[in-house]
N, C-alpha and C positions, 0 to 999 in steps of 0.2 A: 680653828676657824676664826677669822678676824671679826671684830665687832664693828659694824657699819657706822654706828654713832661715834665711836671713838676714832675711827678712821677719818671721818669728816673733820673732827677737831684737830687731829694730827695734821691733816692736809692744810688746814687754815694756818696752823702754827708754823709749819715748815715753809709754806709758800709766802708767808709774810716775813721771812727772814729771821724767825725765832729759833732758838735752840730748845730742844726738849731734854730736860734734865732728869736723871734717875730719881732725884728727890725734889720735893717742893716744900714750902712752908705751909703748915696747916693753920687753922684759925687761932690756935694757941701759940703760934710763932715757933713751932718745933718742926724739925725735918720729918717728912713722911714720904712714903713711896709715891711716885707719880704714876697714876694709872695709864697715862699716855705712853710713857716710857715702857711700862710693863707690857702693854698691848703690842708695841713694836717688837720688843724682844721675843715675845711669844710667837710672833709671825714674821720674823726678820726676813726670811727669804722672799715672802710675798711683798713686803714693803720695799725691800731693795729693788726687786724687779719693777715694781710700779714706778718708782722715781727714776730708775735708769732708763726705762722705756720713754720717759718724758724728758730725757736729755739732762738729767741731774746726776751729780755724783752724790750718793747716799753715804754719809760719813757716820758710822756708828762706833763710838768709843764705849768703854765700859761704864762711863758715868753720864754720857750725853749723846745726843743725835742732832745732826743738822744736815742740810743739803747745800750744795753749791753747783754752779754751772760747770758741767763736765768739760766744756770746751776751754775753760780757763787753764792757763799754764800753772801747774802745781807749784812751780818755783817762784811764781809772780802772783801771789794772792794778796797783793797790797792794794785793795780797794780803798776808797775814801772812808767807808765805814770801818774797815779793819784797822786802818791807820788811826782813826779817831779813838777806837776802842783801846788800842795799844797805848796811845797817849794818855787817855783817862786812867787806865790801869797803872801806868807809871806814876802819874800824879798821886793816885791813891797810895801806892807803895811808898813814895817819897814822903808823903804826909805821915804815914804810920811810922816810918823809920825816924824821921826828924823829931817827932813828938814822943818817941820812946814808948809807943803803944805796942801791945802784943799783936801778933798777926791775927789772933782770935777776934779782934775788933772787926776785921773784915770777913771772917769765916764762920763764926759761931753765932747761933741765935741769941745768945746772951750779950753779944756785942752789937755792932752796927755803926755805920757812918751816918751821922745826923746832918740835918740842914745846917746847924751851927758849925759842924766840922767842915762842910763844903764851903761855907762862907769864909771860914778861916783859911782854907786852902786857896781860895780865890784871891785873898788879900796878899798872899806871899808874893814877893817881887819876882822870883824866878818862875812861879806859876803864871803870873800875869804875862810874862815874856813868852812862855810856851803857848799860852792861849792866843796871843797876838800872832806869833809865827805860824801856828797851825790854822789861823784864820777861822777859829770857831765863832759862829755867828751869835750863839746864845750865851747866857750866863752858864757857869759851870754846873749848877744844879740841873738846869734844863738839858744840858748835854749829857750828863750822867743818866737822867731819866730816859732821854730819847735813844741814846746809843747803847747803854748797858742794861737798864731796867726793862725797857720795852722789848728787848731781844732775849730776855731771860739770862743774861750774863750776870746780872745782879738781881736779887730778890728783895722786894719791899716787905718789911715786917708788917703784918696786918694791923697791929694795934698802935703803931707809931710810924712817923715818917723817918725811918732809918733803913739802911740798905746793907745787905751782906752779899758776898759772892756766892753764886750758885755752884753746882758741880762743874759746869763748863767754865764759869768765871774763875774758879780756883785753878783749873788746868790752864786756861789762857794766861792768868796772872803769873803762874809759875813759869810758863814759856817766855813771857815778856821779860820777867826778871832774869831768867837764865840767859836770854839773848842780850840783855842790857849789861849784865856783869861780864 
């Protein structure tokens, strides 16, 4: 049986374009199980039916959940937000690679991309060119917050202003890198 309180929270997350990840960061900055994800998985058939009845495609992966418009062409999922997210993930990957950081800087609670890292990225000549060509309206930090953090693709570490990829973020990052290579 579903939990009505959790169901309302899940509805708000999904309808606001957010991803629900299997794990989240707790107050100690460590990964812990996300009760929203657990609720959906325990009542998957009910949740899938609910969103499909409302015209949404309910996407449930082993590590994350999101919804998208069922009428959109699966081969053409290049919305403005999707393209921005891909660009930002590429910029993050490029920064990690060019500065010889380990991938764990993006994926582990002991790592994290800081505001100083983002400012350094924004100063790089080719990043400036990418930002201009993509017509990003805000500074890189604001774009990362708006596009990646606010949609749960990246998680903000509670004790500091640094960010790591969520479960969905890691999957999207790997997909972007695979398509880029």
